[in-house]
N, C-alpha and C positions, 0 to 999 in steps of 0.2 A: 883583543883588538885585531889580531890577524884573522880570526874567524869571521869577524864582521866585514872586513875587507874582502875576504874570499866569498862571502855571501853576496856582496854587491857585484863582484866580478861575475859570479855565476848568474846572478839576476840579469846583468847586462847582456851576457851571451845568450841566455834563454830568450830574452826579449828580442834580441837581434835575429835569432833563429825563427821566432814566431813572425816577425815582420817580413823576413825573407820568404817564408812559406806562403804568407798571405799575398805578397807581391807576385810571387811566381805563379800561384794559382790564378790570380787576377789576369796576369799577362797571358797565360795559357788559354783562359776562357775568352778574352777579348781578341786575341790574335793567335789562333791555333797554328801549329806548324804545318807547312805545306805537305801534301801527300808525296810519299817517296815511291820509288819504282816497285818495291815489294807490295805496296797497297794495290797497285794496278795489276800486278801479276797474280795476286791471290783472290781475284774475283771469281764468280761462278763460271765454271767451264762451259763452253758452248757444246751443244750436241753435234756429233759428226754422223752423217748418214753413210754408213759403210755397207758394202755388199755382204759382209759376214754377220750383220745384225739380224736378230730374230731367229725363230726356230727353223726356218728354211733357208738361212743364210748360207752362202757358199764362199769358199776361199779360192784365190787365184793360185793354182798349183805352181805355175812358173815363178811367181813371186816368192812363194814359200821355198822352192828349190834354190832360188838365188840367195835367199837368206841363209839357208843351210850351207851353201857354198862359201858365203862370207864367214860363217862360223868356222868351217873347216880350215880356211886359209888364214884367218886372223885370230879369232877368239879361242880356238882350241889350244893355242899355245899356253894359255893360263887357266882356262875353264874346261871342265869335263862334262860329259853327258852320261855319267855313270848312273844317274837316276832315271834315265830315259831308255826305254826298251827299243831295240832296233826294229821290232815289228811296227812301232809307231811311225817309222819313216815311210811305211806304205801309205799312210794317210796324207803324206806330202805329194803323192802321185808317182812314187818310184815303183818300178816293177819288182817282183820277188827276187829276181836274179841280181838286180842292182842293190837291193837291201842286203843280200848275202855278201856281195862284194864289198859293201861299205862296212859290214860287220867284221870283215877280216882286218 
């Protein structure tokens, strides 16, 4: 007798679950949720035309030196450049004497 009652209770909950799933699917199809902010931000990125693009692109050495200065004053407290050779600083427009003084 108890098993028959448990069977009907389980059947009732299974039916209720099926009805809820069908109603939720119908509601989602007929009235989809509005787009959230992350949908707008994860669209295809626009192309930027930079002076450094292409095989003959060039960098603004003054801007690169300002970026290195910001690194020295702010970022170097927590981050190191141990994987960057000091000779690469010559590519930023520094003279050889300036690179040697930075290496000290």
